[in-house]
C-alpha positions as CSV (number, residue, x, y, z in Angstrom):
1,X,0.3,0.0,-0.2
2,X,2.7,2.7,1.5
3,X,4.8,1.6,-1.9
4,X,1.8,2.5,-4.4
5,X,1.6,5.6,-2.3
6,X,5.4,6.2,-2.9
7,X,5.0,5.6,-7.0
8,X,2.4,7.8,-7.2
9,X,3.8,10.8,-5.2
10,X,6.9,10.1,-7.3
11,X,5.5,10.7,-10.9
12,X,3.7,13.4,-9.0
13,X,7.2,14.6,-9.0
14,X,8.7,13.2,-12.5
15,X,5.3,15.3,-14.2
16,X,6.2,18.0,-12.3
17,X,10.0,18.0,-13.4
18,X,9.4,17.4,-17.1
19,X,6.4,20.2,-17.0
20,X,8.8,22.9,-15.5
21,X,11.7,21.7,-18.4
22,X,9.9,22.0,-20.9
23,X,8.7,25.9,-19.6
24,X,12.3,27.0,-19.4
25,X,13.2,25.0,-23.0
26,X,10.2,27.2,-24.2
27,X,11.7,30.6,-22.7
28,X,15.1,28.8,-23.7
29,X,13.7,29.2,-27.8
30,X,12.0,32.1,-27.7
31,X,13.7,34.6,-25.8
32,X,17.4,33.6,-26.7
33,X,19.0,36.8,-28.8
34,X,21.9,35.0,-30.2
35,X,20.2,32.2,-32.6
36,X,23.7,29.9,-32.4
37,X,23.8,29.9,-28.8
38,X,19.7,29.6,-28.7
39,X,20.6,25.8,-30.1
40,X,23.7,24.9,-28.1
41,X,21.8,26.0,-24.8
42,X,18.8,24.2,-25.7
43,X,20.4,21.4,-27.0
44,X,22.4,20.9,-23.2
45,X,19.8,22.0,-20.8
46,X,17.9,18.8,-22.8
47,X,20.9,16.8,-22.6
48,X,21.9,17.9,-19.0
49,X,18.2,16.9,-17.8
50,X,17.4,14.1,-19.7
51,X,20.3,12.5,-17.9
52,X,19.2,13.3,-14.4
53,X,15.9,12.2,-15.0
54,X,17.4,9.4,-15.9
55,X,20.2,8.7,-13.1
56,X,17.4,9.6,-10.9
57,X,14.8,6.7,-12.1
58,X,17.1,4.3,-11.9
59,X,17.8,5.2,-8.7
60,X,14.3,4.8,-7.8
61,X,13.4,2.1,-8.7
62,X,17.1,0.3,-7.4
63,X,15.5,1.3,-4.0
64,X,13.8,-2.2,-2.2
65,X,10.7,-0.2,-1.2
66,X,9.0,-3.6,0.8
67,X,12.3,-4.0,2.6
68,X,12.6,-0.3,3.8
69,X,8.9,0.5,5.0
70,X,8.7,-2.9,6.7
71,X,11.5,-1.8,9.0
72,X,10.3,1.4,9.3
73,X,6.2,0.7,10.1
74,X,5.2,-1.8,12.7
């Protein structure tokens, strides 16, 4: 039960992260002064944020939530 709750809360956090990243990319593309710099900054942001998201997903799903929660909850 608690594992499903943690999973749902985590996916809400991932959705918020994705939404915020979308708005950052939108503003990088829309309001950049230099067109060459716009491409570099957008690519750099997308690569770094995707890498951070991927590593976070791998680390999150490597945790044994049932084992951890069984020790905490009586």
